MDTraj code that builds the backbone (N, CA, C; nanometers):
import mdtraj as md
import numpy as np

residues = "UNK UNK UNK UNK UNK UNK UNK UNK UNK UNK UNK UNK UNK UNK UNK UNK UNK UNK UNK UNK UNK UNK UNK UNK UNK UNK UNK UNK UNK UNK UNK UNK UNK UNK UNK UNK UNK UNK UNK UNK UNK UNK UNK UNK UNK UNK UNK UNK UNK UNK UNK UNK UNK UNK UNK UNK UNK UNK UNK UNK UNK UNK UNK UNK UNK UNK UNK UNK UNK UNK UNK UNK UNK UNK UNK UNK UNK UNK UNK UNK UNK UNK UNK UNK UNK UNK UNK UNK UNK UNK UNK UNK UNK UNK UNK UNK UNK UNK UNK UNK UNK UNK UNK UNK UNK UNK UNK UNK UNK UNK UNK UNK UNK UNK UNK UNK UNK UNK UNK UNK UNK UNK UNK UNK UNK UNK UNK UNK UNK UNK UNK UNK UNK UNK UNK UNK UNK UNK UNK UNK UNK UNK UNK UNK UNK UNK UNK UNK UNK UNK UNK UNK UNK UNK UNK UNK UNK UNK UNK UNK UNK UNK UNK UNK UNK UNK UNK UNK UNK UNK UNK UNK UNK UNK".split()
xyz = np.array([
    [-1.9195, -0.2158, 0.9216],
    [-1.9279, -0.1456, 0.7955],
    [-1.8744, -0.0041, 0.8135],
    [-1.7986, 0.0448, 0.7146],
    [-1.7438, 0.1791, 0.7192],
    [-1.8519, 0.2826, 0.6943],
    [-1.8305, 0.4009, 0.7482],
    [-1.9230, 0.5110, 0.7259],
    [-1.8511, 0.6201, 0.6485],
    [-1.9247, 0.7010, 0.5775],
    [-1.8679, 0.8109, 0.5012],
    [-1.8575, 0.9330, 0.5916],
    [-1.7380, 0.9930, 0.5967],
    [-1.7201, 1.1166, 0.6723],
    [-1.7768, 1.2323, 0.5927],
    [-1.8155, 1.3362, 0.6614],
    [-1.8804, 1.4502, 0.5979],
    [-1.7815, 1.5647, 0.5820],
    [-1.7707, 1.6157, 0.4598],
    [-1.6875, 1.7325, 0.4330],
    [-1.7370, 1.8491, 0.5178],
    [-1.6458, 1.9104, 0.5912],
    [-1.6831, 2.0174, 0.6825],
    [-1.7193, 1.9669, 0.8207],
    [-1.7296, 1.8345, 0.8341],
    [-1.7583, 1.7746, 0.9633],
    [-1.6302, 1.7573, 1.0439],
    [-1.6345, 1.6681, 1.1370],
    [-1.5183, 1.6413, 1.2213],
    [-1.4821, 1.4937, 1.2118],
    [-1.3607, 1.4630, 1.2525],
    [-1.3206, 1.3234, 1.2642],
    [-1.3784, 1.2673, 1.3931],
    [-1.4038, 1.1376, 1.3957],
    [-1.4406, 1.0767, 1.5230],
    [-1.3297, 1.1038, 1.6251],
    [-1.3664, 1.1287, 1.7477],
    [-1.2670, 1.1550, 1.8516],
    [-1.2025, 1.0222, 1.8906],
    [-1.0815, 1.0020, 1.8408],
    [-1.0044, 0.8826, 1.8725],
    [-0.8739, 0.9271, 1.9359],
    [-0.8376, 0.8645, 2.0450],
    [-0.7096, 0.8916, 2.1091],
    [-0.6250, 0.7660, 2.0948],
    [-0.5061, 0.7843, 2.0372],
    [-0.4178, 0.6720, 2.0070],
    [-0.2815, 0.6936, 2.0700],
    [-0.2133, 0.5838, 2.1053],
    [-0.0785, 0.5962, 2.1600],
    [0.0219, 0.6330, 2.0514],
    [0.1254, 0.7060, 2.0920],
    [0.2320, 0.7476, 2.0009],
    [0.3601, 0.6702, 2.0294],
    [0.4362, 0.6448, 1.9245],
    [0.5702, 0.5903, 1.9419],
    [0.6477, 0.6893, 2.0285],
    [0.7163, 0.6390, 2.1271],
    [0.7923, 0.7254, 2.2175],
    [0.7142, 0.7689, 2.3393],
    [0.5898, 0.7236, 2.3505],
    [0.5074, 0.7630, 2.4640],
    [0.4102, 0.8729, 2.4268],
    [0.3288, 0.9124, 2.5187],
    [0.2255, 1.0134, 2.4995],
    [0.1162, 0.9581, 2.4083],
    [0.0261, 1.0446, 2.3665],
    [-0.0846, 1.0044, 2.2813],
    [-0.1299, 1.1229, 2.1979],
    [-0.2087, 1.0926, 2.0969],
    [-0.2644, 1.1953, 2.0099],
    [-0.4150, 1.1745, 2.0027],
    [-0.4886, 1.2847, 1.9974],
    [-0.6326, 1.2791, 1.9777],
    [-0.6631, 1.3431, 1.8430],
    [-0.7302, 1.2678, 1.7586],
    [-0.7652, 1.3211, 1.6273],
    [-0.8591, 1.4395, 1.6441],
    [-0.8316, 1.5447, 1.5696],
    [-0.9139, 1.6641, 1.5763],
    [-0.8709, 1.7630, 1.6819],
    [-0.7681, 1.7305, 1.7589],
    [-0.7184, 1.8217, 1.8621],
    [-0.5699, 1.8459, 1.8401],
    [-0.5337, 1.9720, 1.8266],
    [-0.3936, 2.0081, 1.8053],
    [-0.3307, 2.0529, 1.9370],
    [-0.1998, 2.0698, 1.9327],
    [-0.1270, 2.1071, 2.0546],
    [-0.1563, 2.2494, 2.0988],
    [-0.2035, 2.3317, 2.0056],
    [-0.2433, 2.4685, 2.0410],
    [-0.3461, 2.5181, 1.9392],
    [-0.4287, 2.6138, 1.9773],
    [-0.5322, 2.6652, 1.8869],
    [-0.4709, 2.7279, 1.7613],
    [-0.5468, 2.7236, 1.6532],
    [-0.5054, 2.7885, 1.5294],
    [-0.4260, 2.7015, 1.4349],
    [-0.3966, 2.5785, 1.4747],
    [-0.3203, 2.4890, 1.3886],
    [-0.4125, 2.3992, 1.3071],
    [-0.3634, 2.3574, 1.1922],
    [-0.4269, 2.2516, 1.1151],
    [-0.3704, 2.1194, 1.1646],
    [-0.4445, 2.0113, 1.1430],
    [-0.3940, 1.8782, 1.1718],
    [-0.4030, 1.7960, 1.0436],
    [-0.2888, 1.7449, 1.0020],
    [-0.2823, 1.6595, 0.8838],
    [-0.2657, 1.5162, 0.9333],
    [-0.3652, 1.4328, 0.9056],
    [-0.3668, 1.2944, 0.9507],
    [-0.3396, 1.2054, 0.8291],
    [-0.2306, 1.1314, 0.8370],
    [-0.1919, 1.0397, 0.7307],
    [-0.2113, 0.8974, 0.7815],
    [-0.2999, 0.8243, 0.7182],
    [-0.3194, 0.6838, 0.7516],
    [-0.2319, 0.6027, 0.6561],
    [-0.1470, 0.5181, 0.7129],
    [-0.0639, 0.4327, 0.6279],
    [-0.0903, 0.2862, 0.6595],
    [-0.0590, 0.2007, 0.5639],
    [-0.0930, 0.0587, 0.5722],
    [-0.0160, -0.0142, 0.6809],
    [0.1127, 0.0140, 0.6944],
    [0.1928, -0.0519, 0.7959],
    [0.3351, -0.0774, 0.7498],
    [0.4141, -0.1315, 0.8394],
    [0.5554, -0.1586, 0.8137],
    [0.5748, -0.2503, 0.6942],
    [0.4806, -0.3381, 0.6679],
    [0.4934, -0.4350, 0.5585],
    [0.4876, -0.3701, 0.4205],
    [0.4446, -0.2471, 0.4106],
    [0.4168, -0.1825, 0.2820],
    [0.5357, -0.0995, 0.2335],
    [0.6018, -0.1397, 0.1248],
    [0.7160, -0.0617, 0.0751],
    [0.6767, 0.0788, 0.0294],
    [0.5550, 0.0964, -0.0203],
    [0.5110, 0.2291, -0.0624],
    [0.4925, 0.3217, 0.0582],
    [0.4538, 0.2647, 0.1718],
    [0.4398, 0.3446, 0.2942],
    [0.5761, 0.3956, 0.3407],
    [0.6777, 0.3139, 0.3276],
    [0.8131, 0.3576, 0.3637],
    [0.8503, 0.4811, 0.2825],
    [0.8317, 0.4719, 0.1521],
    [0.8641, 0.5836, 0.0625],
    [0.7807, 0.7073, 0.0961],
    [0.6528, 0.6859, 0.1241],
    [0.5598, 0.7958, 0.1508],
    [0.5952, 0.8685, 0.2805],
    [0.6210, 0.7927, 0.3864],
    [0.6537, 0.8561, 0.5150],
    [0.7914, 0.9221, 0.5109],
    [0.8823, 0.8664, 0.4356],
    [1.0134, 0.9303, 0.4178],
    [0.9953, 1.0658, 0.3495],
    [0.9101, 1.0712, 0.2483],
    [0.8815, 1.1978, 0.1790],
    [0.8119, 1.2961, 0.2732],
    [0.7218, 1.2460, 0.3571],
    [0.6540, 1.3318, 0.4537],
    [0.7554, 1.3938, 0.5496],
    [0.8540, 1.3159, 0.5918],
    [0.9595, 1.3685, 0.6789],
    [1.0362, 1.4803, 0.6090],
    [1.0623, 1.4654, 0.4802],
    [1.1319, 1.5690, 0.4037],
    [1.0531, 1.6993, 0.4008],
    [0.9211, 1.6908, 0.4052],
    [0.8338, 1.8086, 0.3982],
    [0.7865, 1.8564, 0.5354],
    [0.8296, 1.7896, 0.6408],
    [0.7828, 1.8185, 0.7772],
    [0.7963, 1.9658, 0.8135],
    [0.9104, 2.0261, 0.7866],
    [0.9324, 2.1667, 0.8210],
    [0.8371, 2.2574, 0.7445],
    [0.8111, 2.2241, 0.6188],
    [0.7160, 2.3024, 0.5402],
    [0.5767, 2.3008, 0.6006],
    [0.5345, 2.1840, 0.6462],
    [0.4033, 2.1756, 0.7106],
    [0.4025, 2.2548, 0.8417],
    [0.5105, 2.2461, 0.9167],
    [0.5187, 2.3234, 1.0412],
    [0.5112, 2.4728, 1.0116],
    [0.5790, 2.5171, 0.9063],
    [0.5749, 2.6586, 0.8671],
    [0.4360, 2.7012, 0.8199],
    [0.3575, 2.6042, 0.7747],
    [0.2193, 2.6311, 0.7321],
    [0.1213, 2.6131, 0.8484],
    [0.1732, 2.6082, 0.9704],
    [0.0892, 2.5912, 1.0895],
    [0.0043, 2.4649, 1.0842],
    [0.0672, 2.3564, 1.0391],
    [-0.0021, 2.2283, 1.0300],
    [0.0780, 2.1209, 1.1037],
    [0.0130, 2.0571, 1.1997],
    [0.0738, 1.9445, 1.2711],
    [0.0481, 1.8166, 1.1934],
    [0.1479, 1.7317, 1.1898],
    [0.1373, 1.6037, 1.1221],
    [0.1188, 1.4916, 1.2229],
    [0.0469, 1.3900, 1.1827],
    [0.0436, 1.2641, 1.2570],
    [0.0193, 1.1536, 1.1549],
    [0.1010, 1.0490, 1.1625],
    [0.0824, 0.9302, 1.0794],
    [0.0308, 0.8189, 1.1692],
    [-0.0606, 0.7375, 1.1151],
    [-0.1286, 0.6370, 1.1963],
    [-0.1393, 0.5062, 1.1189],
    [-0.1156, 0.3951, 1.1894],
    [-0.1381, 0.2634, 1.1302],
    [-0.2003, 0.1712, 1.2340],
    [-0.2351, 0.0533, 1.1895],
    [-0.2848, -0.0496, 1.2786],
    [-0.1733, -0.1363, 1.3343],
    [-0.0493, -0.1053, 1.2985],
    [0.0645, -0.1818, 1.3474],
    [0.0719, -0.1783, 1.4994],
    [0.1295, -0.2826, 1.5597],
    [0.1595, -0.2776, 1.7023],
    [0.2817, -0.1880, 1.7254],
    [0.3090, -0.1581, 1.8501],
    [0.4176, -0.0676, 1.8861],
    [0.5497, -0.1043, 1.8197],
    [0.5913, -0.2297, 1.8273],
    [0.7244, -0.2659, 1.7767],
    [0.7390, -0.2396, 1.6266],
    [0.6334, -0.2600, 1.5484],
    [0.6405, -0.2310, 1.4049],
    [0.6410, -0.0802, 1.3801],
    [0.5619, -0.0067, 1.4545],
    [0.5602, 0.1396, 1.4403],
    [0.6959, 0.1982, 1.4793],
    [0.7564, 0.1460, 1.5855],
    [0.8895, 0.1923, 1.6262],
    [0.9919, 0.1669, 1.5168],
    [0.9819, 0.0518, 1.4520],
    [1.0762, 0.0204, 1.3439],
    [1.0580, 0.1160, 1.2262],
    [0.9341, 0.1510, 1.1939],
    [0.9100, 0.2467, 1.0852],
    [0.9744, 0.3804, 1.1197],
    [0.9563, 0.4261, 1.2436],
    [1.0127, 0.5545, 1.2872],
    [1.1655, 0.5506, 1.2827],
    [1.2238, 0.4462, 1.3368],
    [1.3702, 0.4399, 1.3433],
    [1.4327, 0.4195, 1.2063],
    [1.3691, 0.3427, 1.1204],
    [1.4234, 0.3177, 0.9863],
    [1.4380, 0.4469, 0.9076],
    [1.3432, 0.5386, 0.9242],
    [1.3433, 0.6613, 0.8434],
    [1.3720, 0.7874, 0.9235],
    [1.4018, 0.7732, 1.0522],
    [1.4316, 0.8903, 1.1344],
    [1.3163, 0.9883, 1.1394],
    [1.1950, 0.9374, 1.1480],
    [1.0761, 1.0237, 1.1459],
    [1.0718, 1.1103, 1.2711],
    [1.0506, 1.2390, 1.2510],
    [1.0462, 1.3357, 1.3611],
    [0.9040, 1.3824, 1.3939],
    [0.8070, 1.3418, 1.3148],
    [0.6677, 1.3784, 1.3424],
    [0.6026, 1.2640, 1.4199],
    [0.4921, 1.2906, 1.4872],
    [0.4262, 1.1867, 1.5664],
    [0.3753, 1.0708, 1.4800],
    [0.3966, 0.9508, 1.5292],
    [0.3470, 0.8297, 1.4640],
    [0.2660, 0.7515, 1.5677],
    [0.1386, 0.7349, 1.5373],
    [0.0488, 0.6611, 1.6261],
    [0.0340, 0.5181, 1.5746],
    [-0.0038, 0.4313, 1.6632],
    [-0.0144, 0.2897, 1.6279],
    [-0.1354, 0.2284, 1.6970],
    [-0.1649, 0.1037, 1.6562],
    [-0.2707, 0.0288, 1.7236],
    [-0.4121, 0.0620, 1.6794],
    [-0.4282, 0.1245, 1.5629],
    [-0.5618, 0.1537, 1.5122],
    [-0.6355, 0.0211, 1.4921],
    [-0.7513, 0.0066, 1.5521],
    [-0.8275, -0.1182, 1.5438],
    [-0.9185, -0.1171, 1.4212],
    [-0.9648, -0.2347, 1.3825],
    [-1.0565, -0.2434, 1.2688],
    [-1.1828, -0.1604, 1.2936],
    [-1.2468, -0.1678, 1.4119],
    [-1.3637, -0.0805, 1.4332],
    [-1.3296, 0.0687, 1.4200],
    [-1.2110, 0.1093, 1.4660],
    [-1.1702, 0.2496, 1.4501],
    [-1.1475, 0.2834, 1.3033],
    [-1.0885, 0.1907, 1.2281],
    [-1.0696, 0.2109, 1.0840],
    [-1.2044, 0.2325, 1.0171],
    [-1.3007, 0.1508, 1.0540],
    [-1.4346, 0.1627, 0.9972],
    [-1.5006, 0.2937, 1.0382],
    [-1.4781, 0.3358, 1.1618],
    [-1.5338, 0.4620, 1.2099],
    [-1.4792, 0.5803, 1.1305],
    [-1.3545, 0.5682, 1.0855],
    [-1.2918, 0.6729, 1.0041],
    [-1.3294, 0.6622, 0.8562],
    [-1.4061, 0.5593, 0.8212],
    [-1.4487, 0.5425, 0.6829],
    [-1.3404, 0.4851, 0.5933],
    [-1.2399, 0.4202, 0.6506],
    [-1.1271, 0.3681, 0.5736],
    [-1.1624, 0.2371, 0.5051],
    [-1.0938, 0.2115, 0.3957],
    [-1.0960, 0.0784, 0.3374],
    [-1.0016, -0.0075, 0.4200],
    [-1.0418, -0.1299, 0.4479],
    [-0.9622, -0.2215, 0.5299],
    [-0.9360, -0.3471, 0.4470],
    [-0.8098, -0.3914, 0.4488],
    [-0.7712, -0.5105, 0.3729],
    [-0.7201, -0.6194, 0.4655],
    [-0.7391, -0.7426, 0.4205],
    [-0.6810, -0.8576, 0.4881],
    [-0.5461, -0.8868, 0.4241],
    [-0.4510, -0.9404, 0.5006],
    [-0.3216, -0.9751, 0.4423],
    [-0.3366, -1.0831, 0.3349],
    [-0.2501, -1.0755, 0.2353],
    [-0.2503, -1.1779, 0.1301],
    [-0.1907, -1.3082, 0.1809],
    [-0.1019, -1.2960, 0.2802],
    [-0.0370, -1.4137, 0.3378],
    [0.0199, -1.3755, 0.4740],
    [0.0546, -1.4745, 0.5561],
    [0.1168, -1.4428, 0.6854],
    [0.2521, -1.3729, 0.6695],
    [0.3153, -1.3894, 0.5560],
    [0.4429, -1.3230, 0.5316],
    [0.4245, -1.1724, 0.5102],
    [0.3086, -1.1322, 0.4578],
    [0.2828, -0.9895, 0.4359],
    [0.2671, -0.9193, 0.5704],
    [0.1713, -0.9623, 0.6486],
    [0.1490, -0.9104, 0.7834],
    [0.0533, -1.0041, 0.8546],
    [0.0294, -0.9777, 0.9813],
    [-0.0471, -1.0722, 1.0627],
    [-0.1849, -1.0232, 1.1033],
    [-0.2342, -0.9164, 1.0411],
    [-0.3629, -0.8610, 1.0831],
    [-0.4234, -0.7783, 0.9703],
    [-0.5551, -0.7525, 0.9748],
    [-0.6157, -0.6585, 0.8801],
    [-0.5503, -0.5208, 0.8971],
    [-0.5451, -0.4440, 0.7895],
    [-0.4790, -0.3131, 0.7934],
    [-0.5567, -0.2109, 0.7114],
    [-0.5393, -0.0827, 0.7444],
    [-0.6096, 0.0217, 0.6692],
    [-0.5397, 0.0503, 0.5373],
    [-0.6169, 0.0835, 0.4390],
    [-0.5589, 0.1367, 0.3153],
    [-0.5347, 0.2864, 0.3368],
    [-0.4509, 0.3484, 0.2536],
    [-0.4110, 0.4875, 0.2781],
    [-0.5266, 0.5876, 0.2773],
    [-0.5096, 0.6892, 0.3589],
    [-0.6046, 0.8001, 0.3628],
    [-0.5322, 0.9236, 0.4137],
    [-0.5843, 1.0380, 0.3762],
    [-0.5339, 1.1660, 0.4241],
    [-0.6532, 1.2512, 0.4646],
    [-0.6426, 1.3091, 0.5831],
    [-0.7436, 1.4022, 0.6316],
    [-0.6726, 1.5309, 0.6701],
    [-0.7201, 1.6431, 0.6187],
    [-0.6672, 1.7734, 0.6590],
    [-0.7781, 1.8451, 0.7339],
    [-0.7541, 1.8663, 0.8623],
    [-0.8491, 1.9389, 0.9456],
    [-0.8007, 2.0824, 0.9596],
    [-0.8882, 2.1767, 0.9312],
    [-0.8495, 2.3172, 0.9390],
    [-0.8371, 2.3625, 1.0850],
    [-0.8067, 2.4886, 1.1034],
    [-0.7826, 2.5397, 1.2386],
    [-0.9079, 2.5389, 1.3260],
    [-1.0238, 2.5176, 1.2646],
    [-1.1483, 2.5011, 1.3411],
    [-1.1758, 2.3542, 1.3726],
    [-1.0852, 2.2645, 1.3303],
    [-1.1035, 2.1218, 1.3541],
    [-1.2012, 2.0559, 1.2584],
    [-1.2326, 2.1248, 1.1482],
    [-1.3282, 2.0730, 1.0502],
    [-1.2540, 2.0096, 0.9327],
    [-1.3122, 1.9042, 0.8769],
    [-1.2518, 1.8328, 0.7644],
    [-1.2543, 1.9191, 0.6390],
    [-1.1371, 1.9658, 0.6010],
    [-1.1232, 2.0495, 0.4825],
    [-1.0870, 1.9643, 0.3616],
    [-1.0191, 1.8532, 0.3844],
    [-0.9782, 1.7640, 0.2772],
    [-0.9910, 1.6198, 0.3247],
    [-1.0529, 1.5383, 0.2412],
    [-1.0679, 1.3952, 0.2683],
    [-1.0199, 1.3219, 0.1444],
    [-0.9227, 1.2339, 0.1625],
    [-0.8735, 1.1538, 0.0509],
    [-0.8623, 1.0103, 0.0994],
    [-0.9355, 0.9198, 0.0346],
    [-0.9341, 0.7787, 0.0703],
    [-0.8908, 0.6962, -0.0497],
    [-0.8187, 0.5890, -0.0234],
    [-0.7811, 0.4970, -0.1296],
    [-0.8123, 0.3553, -0.0865],
    [-0.8405, 0.2708, -0.1831],
    [-0.8595, 0.1294, -0.1531],
    [-0.7389, 0.0463, -0.1974],
    [-0.6330, 0.1137, -0.2409],
    [-0.5102, 0.0470, -0.2840],
    [-0.3895, 0.1225, -0.2295],
    [-0.2732, 0.0595, -0.2277],
    [-0.1542, 0.1302, -0.1801],
    [-0.0993, 0.2305, -0.2809],
    [-0.1496, 0.2282, -0.4036],
    [-0.0898, 0.3060, -0.5115],
    [-0.1471, 0.4446, -0.5306],
    [-0.2628, 0.4716, -0.4774],
    [-0.3333, 0.5962, -0.5039],
    [-0.3365, 0.6796, -0.3762],
    [-0.2443, 0.7780, -0.3657],
    [-0.2321, 0.8590, -0.2439],
    [-0.2164, 1.0062, -0.2802],
    [-0.2473, 1.0904, -0.1842],
    [-0.2287, 1.2340, -0.2033],
    [-0.0803, 1.2641, -0.2257],
    [-0.0504, 1.3482, -0.3240],
    [0.0861, 1.3943, -0.3448],
    [0.1189, 1.4899, -0.2299],
    [0.2225, 1.4589, -0.1539],
    [0.2497, 1.5340, -0.0312],
    [0.2948, 1.6771, -0.0564],
    [0.3740, 1.7005, -0.1604],
    [0.4147, 1.8380, -0.1918],
    [0.2930, 1.9194, -0.2351],
    [0.2056, 1.8578, -0.3123],
    [0.0824, 1.9255, -0.3535],
    [-0.0078, 1.9514, -0.2333],
    [-0.0131, 1.8570, -0.1418],
    [-0.0918, 1.8753, -0.0191],
    [-0.0411, 1.9950, 0.0596],
    [0.0901, 2.0068, 0.0747],
    [0.1477, 2.1214, 0.1444],
    [0.1120, 2.2512, 0.0722],
    [0.1292, 2.2530, -0.0603],
    [0.0931, 2.3725, -0.1379],
    [-0.0551, 2.4064, -0.1197],
    [-0.1391, 2.3036, -0.1177],
    [-0.2835, 2.3246, -0.1027],
    [-0.3171, 2.3844, 0.0329],
    [-0.2585, 2.3307, 0.1386],
    [-0.2845, 2.3834, 0.2732],
    [-0.2437, 2.5307, 0.2796],
    [-0.1272, 2.5625, 0.2262],
    [-0.0817, 2.7024, 0.2264],
    [-0.1761, 2.7903, 0.1450],
    [-0.2174, 2.7455, 0.0270],
    [-0.3031, 2.8244, -0.0607],
    [-0.4404, 2.8452, 0.0022],
    [-0.4967, 2.7400, 0.0597],
    [-0.6281, 2.7498, 0.1247],
    [-0.6227, 2.8519, 0.2380],
    [-0.5163, 2.8480, 0.3164],
    [-0.5023, 2.9419, 0.4278],
    [-0.4872, 3.0851, 0.3764],
    [-0.4046, 3.1049, 0.2767],
    [-0.3789, 3.2394, 0.2237],
    [-0.5000, 3.2994, 0.1545],
    [-0.5836, 3.2139, 0.0961],
    [-0.6962, 3.2611, 0.0159],
    [-0.8323, 3.2379, 0.0810],
    [-0.8316, 3.1948, 0.2061],
    [-0.9556, 3.1674, 0.2779],
    [-1.0514, 3.0852, 0.1921],
    [-0.9959, 2.9798, 0.1295],
    [-1.0736, 2.8941, 0.0405],
    [-1.1704, 2.8094, 0.1226],
    [-1.2963, 2.8045, 0.0808],
    [-1.3971, 2.7330, 0.1603],
    [-1.3842, 2.5811, 0.1500],
    [-1.4489, 2.5150, 0.2422],
    [-1.4589, 2.3695, 0.2380],
    [-1.5511, 2.3341, 0.1221],
    [-1.5095, 2.2399, 0.0414],
    [-1.5881, 2.1990, -0.0760],
    [-1.6560, 2.0647, -0.0477],
    [-1.7548, 2.0325, -0.1320],
    [-1.8228, 1.9038, -0.1229],
    [-1.9256, 1.8962, -0.0111],
    [-1.9855, 2.0097, 0.0206],
    [-2.0804, 2.0124, 0.1328],
    [-2.2266, 2.0065, 0.0879],
    [-2.2527, 2.0090, -0.0433],
    [-2.3911, 2.0031, -0.0902],
    [-2.4457, 1.8620, -0.0661],
    [-2.5567, 1.8541, 0.0029],
    [-2.6135, 1.7214, 0.0367],
    [-2.7145, 1.6770, -0.0644],
])
top = md.Topology()
chain = top.add_chain()
for i, resn in enumerate(residues, 1):
    res = top.add_residue(resn, chain, resSeq=i)
    for name in ("N", "CA", "C"):
        top.add_atom(name, md.element.get_by_symbol(name[0]), res)
traj = md.Trajectory(xyz[None], top)
């Protein structure tokens, strides 16, 4: 069963392999003071994910200028993740191999394939997590469908505005 993440909390510490080698740990950036933007995508089988990650690549420099590292993650195996990267020339890190228990730990909605032609395994529905420079969840966006996702240009504008205005984490009243 999935659990609800807490606004202002942290992501579960998960370390995942990256296309091209190396690995990424959720909640840990390459250097202090950076934000981490975690994009969960459904997988290579999803045409909306192709469009979404292509748009993310277009905005990659903007996120870098906003001191935010990007990472996209799916449950796809290496070969499917590599194809997604090569098809769109993605320059940001793409992690793969997210397991169903890890999806549940992140509080994601998980779907079964409609047919073997769609894909061969359960997959996560889209989600976006923006961790601030303290590693705390500043933004949580979850969807149970492929159609409802954070607008990436708006997300970039939001990260910049929050940083410039020292906007607090919202949704913390228990």
